[in-house]
C-alpha positions as CSV (number, residue, x, y, z in Angstrom):
1,M,54.3,3.0,-15.3
2,T,51.6,5.5,-16.2
3,P,49.7,7.0,-13.2
4,V,46.1,6.2,-13.3
5,G,43.8,9.2,-12.8
6,P,40.4,9.1,-11.2
7,T,37.8,7.2,-13.2
8,L,34.4,8.5,-14.1
9,G,31.7,6.8,-12.2
10,G,28.3,7.3,-10.8
11,V,24.8,5.9,-10.1
12,V,21.4,6.1,-11.8
13,F,18.4,6.8,-9.8
14,D,15.0,5.3,-10.7
15,T,11.6,6.5,-9.5
16,A,11.8,4.7,-6.2
17,A,15.2,6.2,-5.4
18,L,14.0,9.7,-6.1
19,T,10.9,9.1,-3.9
20,A,13.0,7.7,-1.1
21,W,15.3,10.7,-1.3
22,A,12.3,13.0,-0.9
23,H,11.3,11.0,2.2
24,R,14.8,11.3,3.6
25,V,15.6,7.6,3.6
26,A,19.0,7.4,5.2
27,Y,20.5,4.9,2.7
28,V,19.7,7.1,-0.3
29,Q,21.1,10.1,1.5
30,S,24.3,8.2,2.1
31,V,24.5,7.2,-1.6
32,V,24.0,10.8,-2.7
33,W,26.7,12.2,-0.4
34,A,29.2,9.4,-1.0
35,T,28.7,9.9,-4.7
36,A,29.2,13.7,-4.4
37,D,32.3,13.3,-2.1
38,A,33.9,11.0,-4.7
39,G,33.2,13.5,-7.5
40,H,31.0,11.1,-9.3
41,T,27.7,11.7,-11.1
42,I,24.1,11.0,-10.3
43,I,22.0,10.4,-13.4
44,I,18.3,11.0,-13.2
45,P,16.3,9.9,-16.2
46,A,13.7,12.5,-17.0
47,T,10.9,9.9,-17.2
48,A,11.7,8.7,-13.6
49,L,11.8,12.3,-12.4
50,A,8.3,12.9,-13.9
51,A,7.0,9.8,-12.3
52,A,8.6,10.7,-8.9
53,R,7.2,14.2,-9.0
54,A,3.7,12.7,-9.4
55,L,4.2,10.5,-6.4
56,I,6.0,12.9,-4.0
57,P,3.7,15.0,-1.8
58,P,3.9,18.7,-2.6
59,G,5.4,19.4,0.8
60,R,8.5,17.3,0.0
61,L,9.2,18.6,-3.5
62,D,11.7,21.1,-2.0
63,I,13.7,18.1,-0.7
64,L,13.7,16.7,-4.2
65,S,15.0,20.1,-5.5
66,V,18.1,19.8,-3.3
67,L,19.1,16.7,-5.2
68,L,18.3,18.1,-8.6
69,D,20.3,21.3,-7.9
70,L,23.5,19.4,-6.9
71,P,26.4,20.1,-9.3
72,N,26.9,16.4,-9.9
73,T,23.3,15.6,-10.7
74,V,22.4,15.3,-14.4
75,I,18.9,15.0,-15.6
76,Q,19.0,12.8,-18.7
77,P,16.3,13.5,-21.3
78,L,14.7,10.8,-23.4
79,D,15.8,11.8,-26.8
80,R,15.0,10.0,-30.1
81,S,17.8,7.5,-30.0
82,A,17.0,6.6,-26.4
83,S,13.3,6.4,-27.1
84,D,14.1,4.0,-30.0
85,S,16.1,1.8,-27.8
86,L,13.5,1.9,-25.0
87,G,10.7,1.2,-27.4
88,D,12.7,-1.9,-28.7
89,T,13.2,-3.1,-25.1
90,L,9.5,-2.7,-24.2
91,A,8.1,-4.0,-27.5
92,D,5.3,-6.5,-27.3
93,R,4.8,-5.9,-23.6
94,M,1.2,-5.2,-22.4
95,D,2.6,-3.1,-19.5
96,A,5.0,-1.1,-21.7
97,D,3.5,2.3,-20.7
98,A,3.9,1.6,-17.0
99,L,7.5,0.5,-17.5
100,I,8.8,3.6,-19.3
101,P,10.6,5.1,-16.2
102,A,12.1,1.8,-15.2
103,G,13.2,1.1,-18.8
104,H,14.7,4.5,-19.1
105,A,16.7,4.0,-15.9
106,T,17.8,0.6,-17.0
107,L,18.9,2.0,-20.4
108,E,20.9,4.8,-18.7
109,A,22.6,2.4,-16.2
110,V,23.5,-0.2,-18.8
111,S,24.9,2.4,-21.3
112,R,27.3,3.7,-18.6
113,D,27.9,0.4,-16.8
114,W,26.8,2.0,-13.6
115,P,24.4,0.7,-10.9
116,C,20.8,1.8,-10.7
117,L,19.5,2.5,-7.2
118,T,16.0,0.8,-7.2
119,D,13.5,-1.1,-5.1
120,R,12.7,-3.5,-8.0
121,P,16.0,-5.0,-9.3
122,D,14.2,-8.1,-10.6
123,T,12.0,-5.9,-12.9
124,L,15.1,-4.0,-14.2
125,R,16.9,-7.3,-14.8
126,K,13.9,-8.6,-16.8
127,L,14.2,-5.5,-19.0
128,D,18.0,-6.0,-19.5
129,P,19.9,-8.7,-17.6
130,R,23.1,-6.7,-17.9
131,V,21.9,-4.0,-15.5
132,Q,23.7,-3.6,-12.2
133,T,21.4,-2.7,-9.3
134,D,21.7,-1.4,-5.8
135,K,18.6,-2.4,-4.0
136,L,16.9,0.0,-1.6
137,P,16.6,-1.4,1.9
């Protein structure tokens, strides 16, 4: 029998999860520290980060920085390939511009088969029914 090593895992944060972290919501803090303790990764889509920074009061941006500076946090850019996929997902939607951060988070979660921490799981599932979600309380 071959021993099984630790598997790579993690969670994707959407705009609401980042905003909740900055407001010190206990559930989000527990997800972050449990993920870090397990040696797993937190993916932050750059589009969700930009949206969250716009929503978080300036006095709380230092709290956001703590999350961004953790060694297991990865800020995922929206490169050409991802933007093509996201554009296809949002094609023909009148609200496409408003859904870019949610779509990016969904894309990252589905591509890794990881859950996305969010306050709008139904919206993410409408973008891609394969997305796993962890609903914020």
